[in-house]
C-alpha positions in Angstrom: -171.5 -7.2 86.8 -172.0 -7.1 83.1 -174.9 -9.6 83.4 -176.6 -7.0 85.7 -176.2 -4.2 83.1 -173.1 -2.6 84.4 -170.3 -1.5 82.1 -167.0 -2.3 83.7 -163.9 -0.1 83.1 -160.8 -1.8 84.3 -157.2 -0.5 84.2 -154.3 -2.9 84.1 -151.8 -2.7 86.9 -148.3 -1.6 85.8 -145.2 -3.4 87.0 -142.1 -1.3 87.9 -138.7 -2.8 88.6 -137.1 -1.2 91.6 -133.4 -0.4 91.9 -133.0 -3.4 94.2 -134.4 -5.8 91.6 -137.8 -6.3 93.2 -141.0 -5.5 91.3 -143.6 -3.0 92.5 -147.2 -3.0 91.3 -149.0 0.3 90.8 -152.3 1.2 89.2 -152.0 5.0 88.9 -155.7 5.3 88.1 -156.9 8.3 90.2 -156.6 10.8 87.3 -157.8 8.4 84.7 -160.8 7.5 86.7 -161.7 11.1 87.5 -161.3 12.0 83.9 -163.5 9.2 82.7 -166.2 9.9 85.3 -166.5 13.6 84.2 -166.2 12.7 80.4 -169.0 10.1 80.6 -171.2 11.8 83.2 -174.1 12.1 80.7 -174.0 8.4 80.0 -174.9 7.0 83.4 -177.3 7.5 86.3 -175.5 5.4 88.9 -171.8 4.7 89.5 -170.1 2.2 91.8 -166.6 3.4 92.8 -164.3 0.6 94.0 -162.0 2.9 96.1 -162.0 4.5 99.5 -159.4 7.1 98.5 -160.2 10.5 99.8 -158.7 12.1 96.7 -161.9 11.2 94.9 -164.2 13.2 97.2 -164.4 16.4 94.9 -165.5 14.4 91.8 -167.9 12.3 93.9 -169.5 15.4 95.4 -169.9 16.9 91.9 -171.5 13.7 90.5 -174.0 13.7 93.4 -174.7 17.4 92.9 -175.7 16.8 89.2 -178.0 14.0 90.3 -175.9 10.8 90.0 -176.2 8.1 92.6 -172.8 7.3 93.9 -172.1 4.0 95.7 -168.7 3.3 97.3 -167.4 -0.3 97.5 -164.2 -0.4 99.5 -162.4 -2.0 102.4 -163.8 -0.4 105.5 -160.6 0.0 107.5 -158.7 1.5 104.6 -161.5 3.9 103.5 -161.0 7.6 104.2 -163.3 8.9 106.9 -164.6 11.7 104.5 -165.5 9.1 101.9 -167.5 7.0 104.4 -169.3 10.2 105.7 -170.0 11.2 102.1 -171.4 7.8 101.1 -173.5 7.2 104.2 -175.8 4.3 103.5 -174.3 4.0 100.0 -171.1 2.6 101.4 -170.5 -1.1 101.0 -167.6 -2.8 102.9 -165.7 -5.5 101.1 -165.0 -7.2 104.4 -168.8 -7.7 104.9 -169.5 -8.6 101.3 -167.0 -11.4 101.3 -169.2 -13.4 103.6 -172.3 -12.8 101.6 -170.7 -13.6 98.3 -168.5 -16.4 99.4 -168.4 -19.2 96.8 -168.9 -22.7 97.9 -166.4 -25.2 96.6 -167.9 -28.1 94.6 
């Protein structure tokens, strides 16, 4: 993505030890991502959101309202219906892309 001019913002996954001794992984990035999108809104024209979580709908609507192009890249079956409706033709399904982007073994 960087080679195509995109600036990536990644958040590490946190590991939590459960009472039963197992480890649970959690990203907790909804608020962080929303904050960053609003804070940096004047520094981009297009954003690719890698989430189908319906909680993002208000910030995505706001970004579109102020003229930003919003593209959603998510797993179709796990994407909230309102996000798919909002994105329309700007929705990209991971399930479909995996066939296009599949790397051939050498």
